[in-house]
C-alpha positions in Angstrom: 0.0 0.0 0.0 2.9 2.3 0.7 4.2 1.7 -2.8 0.9 2.6 -4.3 0.7 5.8 -2.2 4.2 6.8 -3.2 3.2 6.4 -6.9 0.1 8.6 -6.4 -2.5 5.9 -6.0 -3.8 7.2 -2.7 -7.5 6.4 -3.3 -7.3 2.6 -2.9 -8.1 1.0 0.4 -6.7 -2.2 1.7 -10.1 -3.9 1.3 -10.2 -2.7 -2.4 -6.7 -3.9 -3.0 -7.5 -7.3 -1.6 -10.4 -7.6 -4.1 -8.3 -6.2 -7.0 -5.5 -8.6 -6.3 -7.9 -11.5 -6.9 -8.9 -10.6 -10.4 -7.7 -13.2 -12.9 -6.1 -12.3 -16.2 -9.3 -12.9 -18.2 -11.6 -11.4 -15.6 -13.5 -12.7 -12.7 -17.1 -12.9 -11.6 -18.1 -11.1 -8.4 -18.9 -14.4 -6.7 -15.4 -15.7 -7.4 -13.9 -12.5 -6.0 -16.0 -12.7 -2.9 -15.0 -16.3 -2.2 -11.3 -15.6 -2.9 -11.3 -12.5 -0.6 -13.4 -14.3 1.9 -16.1 -11.6 2.0 -19.8 -11.6 1.1 -21.0 -11.2 -2.4 -22.5 -7.8 -1.4 -19.2 -6.6 0.1 -17.3 -7.7 -3.0 -19.9 -5.9 -5.3 -19.6 -2.7 -3.2 -15.8 -2.8 -3.4 -15.8 -3.5 -7.1 -18.2 -0.6 -7.6 -15.8 1.7 -5.8 -12.8 0.4 -7.8 -14.9 0.9 -11.0 -15.7 4.5 -10.1 -12.0 5.1 -9.5 -11.1 3.7 -12.9 -9.2 0.6 -11.6 -11.5 -2.0 -12.9 -14.3 -2.4 -15.5 -17.2 -4.7 -15.9 -17.7 -6.5 -19.2 -20.2 -9.2 -20.4 -19.1 -12.7 -19.6 -18.6 -14.4 -23.0 -19.6 -17.8 -21.5 -22.8 -16.5 -19.9 -24.8 -13.6 -21.4 -26.5 -13.0 -18.0 -23.2 -12.6 -16.1 -20.5 -10.0 -16.0 -16.8 -10.2 -15.5 -14.7 -7.7 -13.6 -11.5 -6.9 -15.4 -8.5 -4.7 -14.6 -8.7 -1.4 -16.4 -5.8 0.6 -17.6 -5.4 2.5 -14.4 -5.5 -0.8 -12.5 -2.7 -2.2 -14.6 -0.6 1.0 -14.0 -1.2 0.6 -10.3 -0.2 -3.0 -10.3 3.0 -2.1 -12.1 3.9 0.2 -9.3 3.4 -2.6 -6.7 6.0 -4.9 -8.3 9.1 -2.9 -7.3 7.8 -2.5 -3.7 7.3 -6.3 -3.4 10.7 -7.0 -4.9 12.3 -4.5 -2.4 10.6 -6.3 0.5 11.7 -9.7 -0.8 15.3 -8.5 -1.3 15.3 -7.2 2.3 14.0 -10.5 3.6 16.5 -12.5 1.5 19.4 -10.3 2.8 18.3 -10.9 6.4 17.6 -14.6 6.3 19.7 -15.7 3.3 18.6 -17.2 0.0 18.2 -20.8 1.2 15.9 -19.9 4.1 14.0 -17.5 1.8 13.4 -20.4 -0.6 12.2 -22.5 2.4 9.9 -19.7 3.4 8.4 -19.5 0.0 7.8 -23.2 -0.1 6.3 -23.1 3.4 4.0 -20.3 2.6 2.9 -22.1 -0.6 2.1 -25.2 1.5 0.2 -23.1 4.1 -1.8 -21.5 1.3 -3.3 -24.9 0.4 -5.1 -24.8 3.8 -5.6 -21.1 4.2 -6.7 -20.2 0.7 -7.7 -23.4 -1.1 -9.9 -21.6 -3.6 -7.0 -19.6 -5.0 -4.6 -22.5 -4.8 -6.9 -24.5 -7.1 -8.1 -21.8 -9.4 -5.1 -19.6 -10.3 -2.1 -20.1 -12.4 
């Protein structure tokens, strides 16, 4: 969040970022975003509406179901995501410098294993 704020994206909340981070490359339905973020469908819809109004996401028809919509990352959202990558790389570099590359690799593997029980939906539905 600090990286976003430094880049001028001061209008995104942590809750909105949590939803935005769940959007798959081809778009995601609100129900999927709600499950992935572990919030109600109504909360996910409210957060998506805020993100849409701020220009971070857009809703488009779901090509597989004419009644449904997909939430996709809009141009402003892609620009914001690009700003997050260096901040994440900086944190990872700090952690690696502190614990060493071998322990960092172990940490990554441990977190991946824990994700299987803490976030099974994402583990089974993302690439």
